[in-house]
Residue, then its C-alpha position, 0 to 999 in steps of 0.5 A: x500500500x505504500x505510495x498509494x494515491x488514495x492514502x495519506x498515511x500507512x501504519x505498519x504492524x511489525x508482527x515479528x516483534x509480537x505483543x510489544x509491537x501490537x501495543x505500539x501499533x495501537x498507540x499510533x492508531x489512537x493518535x490518528x483520531x479517525x472519524x470512521x473505521x472500516x473493519x473488513x477482517x472479521x477477526x478479534x484483533x481487527x475489532x480491537x484496533x477499530x475500537x481503540x481508534x475511538x472513531x465515532x462511526x465504525x463499519x464491521x463485517x460482523x458488527x454484533x461480534x465486534x461489539x461484544x468482543x470490545x464491549x463498545x457503546x459506539x454504534x457499529x454498522x454491519x456490512x452484509x457480507x457472507x461469513x465465508x466471503x474473502x476480501x473481495x466479497x467484503x469489498x463488494x458488501x462495503x460498496x452495497x452498504x454505503x450505497x455505491x451501487x454504480x461504483x467499481x472497485x479499483x485497487x489503484x496500486x502503483x509502483x515508483x519508477x525505480x520499482x518498475x525498472x526492478x520488475x523489468x530487470x526481474x522479467x528481462x527477456x520474458x514477454x507477457x509471461x504466465x505466473x505460477x503462484x506457489x503456496x507450498x508453505x501453506x496447507x498440504x491439501x492445496x499443493x499441486x505436484x512438481x511434475x505436473x507444474x513442470x509439464x505445464x511449463x513445458x507445454x506453455x514454452x512450446x507455445x512461446x509463453x514463458x513461465x515465472x514461479x513466484x512465492x516465498x522462501x518456504x516455496x524455494x525447494x518446490x520451485x527448484x524441483x520444478x525448474x530441474x524437472x522442466x525441459x524448458x527454461x523457467x524463471x524462478x523468483x521464489x524468495x527473491x521478490x517483495x509484495x511490491x514486486x508482485x504488483x508489477x509482475x502480475x500487471x505484466x503477466x498474461x495469466x496466472x495459476x495456482x491455489x486460490x489465486x484470485x486476491x493476488x492477480x490484478x492488472x491495473x484494476x482489470x481482471x487478469x486471466x486466472x486459473x484456480x487449481x485446487x479443491x477450495x470452494x470457488x465462492x469462498x475465494x471471492x467474486x474475482x475467480x472466473x475459472x477453476x481447475x477441473x476437480x473430481x468431486x470427493x465426498x469431502x469437497x470442498x474442504x478446509x483441512x491442512x492434510x488430506x486424509x484420502x490422498x489428495x483425490x481432488x488434486x490428483x484428478x486435475x490433469x496437465x491437459x486440463x490446466x494447459x487447455x484452460x490457460x491457452x483459452x485464457x491467453x487467447 
């Protein structure tokens, strides 16, 4: 959110510092003395932050829960958001709640000139790539497979499309294995980029695929080609998802468990051909 044209200030919570950092963060929030807070997180922590702000008007996704959690007498207006909805759904609910029925959401994320040059260097030699977002550090049930990811990269390379792997340090081993298994060159940026870099990378990408990728893939306020590969319920990811991987329905699908007790049947049923076909259709 740094350098965002719609923001006057950004207050950062230094999570690694723990409770001490949270107390410092609350002091800074209180010092701002806002007139209005928008709490889209539906977490106890965000409710506390909203309460400490001292705002005269507070909007919350689950107003009753927020009021009980903080013991606040300040009126809290409820956002009509489904409990399973993610940030995209909360944003839509916010627009409806405020009566902005004709207003279209725009992220407005921008990079500085120096950041744009850095992204150009990171993607040097790749024109309109396809991003494969990795979340191996997340739940095992959401992981697709090394050999199939490599096969998709080879199939796209045969069509003149480069593939970029993005993710955090926990994803590095998976990414290395993919680059070693693939016959075509794959650009591995896992653990080497920041969230700011991702803004430029996704903006330059023709498509992206990975587990539950909707919240990450935006191109200047427009929907990019996205393919969600996994068993998670599409409606819970938010309205941004337009395509999802073919998934053989298991009795427990969609699931929300870290480890699959039936051998990741849904992930096993997602074939390389299906993923490539949908990506090719997205690329046009």
